[in-house]
C-alpha positions as CSV (number, residue, x, y, z in Angstrom):
1,M,3.6,-28.6,-30.2
2,T,1.4,-25.8,-29.0
3,S,-2.1,-25.7,-30.4
4,P,-3.7,-22.5,-31.6
5,A,-6.0,-22.6,-28.6
6,H,-2.9,-22.7,-26.3
7,L,-1.4,-19.7,-28.2
8,S,-4.7,-17.9,-27.8
9,R,-4.6,-18.6,-24.0
10,S,-1.0,-17.5,-23.8
11,V,-1.8,-14.1,-25.5
12,T,-5.0,-13.8,-23.3
13,I,-2.9,-14.5,-20.2
14,V,-0.4,-11.8,-21.2
15,M,-3.2,-9.3,-21.8
16,A,-4.9,-10.3,-18.5
17,M,-1.6,-9.9,-16.6
18,L,-1.3,-6.4,-18.1
19,A,-4.8,-5.6,-17.0
20,L,-4.0,-6.9,-13.5
21,W,-0.9,-4.9,-13.5
22,L,-2.7,-1.7,-14.5
23,A,-5.5,-2.2,-11.9
24,P,-3.4,-1.5,-8.8
25,V,-1.8,1.6,-10.5
26,A,-5.2,3.0,-11.5
27,V,-6.8,2.3,-8.1
28,A,-3.8,3.5,-6.0
29,P,-5.0,7.1,-5.8
30,V,-8.4,6.0,-4.7
31,L,-7.0,3.9,-1.9
32,A,-4.5,6.6,-0.9
33,R,-1.6,4.2,-1.6
34,S,1.5,5.0,-3.6
35,C,3.2,2.7,-6.0
36,S,6.3,3.6,-8.0
37,V,6.6,2.0,-11.4
38,D,9.4,2.6,-13.9
39,V,7.9,4.1,-17.0
40,D,10.7,2.8,-19.2
41,Q,10.0,-0.7,-17.9
42,L,6.3,-0.3,-18.6
43,T,7.1,0.9,-22.2
44,L,9.4,-2.0,-22.8
45,I,6.8,-4.5,-21.5
46,R,4.1,-2.9,-23.8
47,K,6.4,-3.1,-26.8
48,E,7.2,-6.8,-26.1
49,V,3.5,-7.7,-25.7
50,L,2.8,-6.0,-29.0
51,D,5.7,-7.8,-30.7
52,I,4.4,-11.1,-29.4
53,V,1.0,-10.4,-30.8
54,K,2.2,-9.0,-34.1
55,S,4.6,-11.9,-34.7
56,N,1.9,-14.5,-34.1
57,L,-1.1,-13.1,-36.0
58,S,-1.7,-12.8,-39.7
59,V,-4.2,-10.4,-41.3
60,D,-5.7,-11.2,-44.7
61,S,-5.9,-7.7,-46.1
62,D,-8.3,-8.7,-48.9
63,R,-10.8,-10.1,-46.5
64,A,-10.3,-7.2,-44.1
65,N,-10.9,-4.7,-46.9
66,A,-14.0,-6.5,-48.0
67,V,-15.5,-6.4,-44.5
68,K,-14.5,-2.8,-44.2
69,R,-16.3,-1.9,-47.4
70,K,-19.4,-3.9,-46.6
71,Y,-19.9,-2.6,-43.1
72,G,-18.6,0.9,-43.9
73,D,-21.2,1.3,-46.6
74,A,-23.9,-0.3,-44.4
75,L,-23.2,2.1,-41.5
76,K,-23.7,5.1,-43.8
77,G,-27.2,3.9,-44.6
78,G,-28.6,3.1,-41.1
79,P,-28.9,0.0,-38.9
80,V,-26.5,-2.9,-39.5
81,T,-26.9,-6.6,-38.9
82,V,-23.5,-8.2,-38.4
83,D,-22.8,-11.6,-39.8
84,P,-20.0,-13.3,-37.8
85,N,-19.1,-15.4,-40.9
86,D,-17.9,-12.2,-42.6
87,F,-15.0,-12.0,-40.1
88,K,-13.8,-15.6,-40.5
89,G,-10.3,-15.8,-41.8
90,V,-9.6,-12.1,-41.4
91,I,-7.2,-12.8,-38.5
92,S,-5.4,-16.1,-38.1
93,L,-2.6,-17.5,-36.0
94,K,0.7,-18.0,-37.7
95,G,2.9,-19.5,-35.1
96,K,3.4,-19.6,-31.4
97,P,5.2,-17.3,-29.0
98,S,8.4,-18.4,-27.4
99,P,7.5,-20.0,-24.1
100,A,10.6,-18.5,-22.6
101,M,9.7,-15.0,-23.7
102,V,6.1,-15.3,-22.4
103,K,7.4,-16.7,-19.1
104,D,10.0,-13.9,-18.7
105,L,7.3,-11.3,-19.5
106,L,4.9,-12.8,-17.0
107,T,7.6,-13.0,-14.3
108,R,8.4,-9.3,-14.8
109,L,4.8,-8.4,-14.6
110,E,4.3,-10.4,-11.5
111,N,7.3,-8.7,-9.9
112,I,5.8,-5.2,-10.7
113,I,2.4,-6.3,-9.3
114,A,4.1,-7.7,-6.2
115,S,6.0,-4.4,-5.6
116,C,2.7,-2.4,-5.7
117,Q,0.8,-4.5,-3.2
């Protein structure tokens, strides 16, 4: 069984892979290189990453609204001291992503990165 820490690492890895994927594309003009990426493929990958994150996170709306009210009101009045305990329980993990889905996504990202190097 996958622990919440492992799930967090999986989501972090997916996000890091997206960042790594975007870096060569963003730096390409500076290095005078060209790299062709299918925009539809990028859109599909983005949608799948968001689906993974959305399906494995839960937001407690009552706690989120309480934090929003507290800090929204405080920001109107000047400086704010943030208490990390206020944010506990607002977002929680509610499952784990399919290892096959994450592996497939990472493989597709690696292929895109490899094609741009």
